[in-house]
N, C-alpha and C positions, 0 to 999 in steps of 0.2 A: 629050654621050653618057657620059663616065663616070662625071661625076659623078650621072647617074641611076639606071647600076647598081648604083655604092657605095649610094647612098640606099634603091632597091630591094631589094636585100638587108640594109641594117639594118631595113626595116618587117619584111621576113618574119622576120628572126631576132626582131623583138618581139613579131612576130603584129599587128600590125596590119595586120588587111586591107581596111579601108573607107574607104583613101583612092591617088587615083589622080594617076601620075606621068608626065610628061611632058616631052619635052626638043626646045627651039625655039633658033631661031638669034636673036640680041639683039634687033634690032627688030622680029619679029615679034612676040616674046615679048613686051616692052613694052606691046601692044595686048591680049595675050592675055584673058582670061577664068581668074584664077585667084584661091587663098585664100593662098597662101606664096610666095614666090620664091627660092629657090637659088641664086646667082649666087658670082663671082669677086670680089675686089676693085677686080679694073680694070671691070668689066661694070656696077659696083653706082648709075652715076651716073645710069644708066640707067631708072632707076626710083624714083628720090627724091620725086618727083609722086607716085605710083602711096598707093594708101591702105594698101595690104597687106602685110605682115611683111616683111624680106628677111632671111636669111639669107648671109652672106657668107662663103667657102668658102676659104680659101689651099688648101689640097693635098686634088684631090676623091678621088683615092684611099684618101686616109687614115679607112676607119670610126671612128678615133676621134674625130675632128674633128668631123666630117657626124654620126656619133650624141650627141657633146657639146654641138653649136651648134644641131640639127636635130629632136631629140627631142622636148624642152619644148614648141617650137613649134610643131610637128605636136599634142603631144596634146593643145595650149590649144586649140588651135581646132578638134579631134574634142570637146572636152566644150562647148563653144560654139556645137556647132550640134546636140546634143541637145536 
């Protein structure tokens, strides 16, 4: 949930409004329908077989890390969906 709040704040700051975020436990999330997953290094293995991009975050409260690692893949997906 902390990572979701961090990501939502960054999306708002960047005026990216056509993105929906959700938080899920690791076992449910691996079966969900999503375009990209933000996860920790420890849980990354759960998503290895999925074709969607993964962004591995070490510090969930670090806006700098989430922005640095996450904005480019989000923007790329948004451009592909246009």
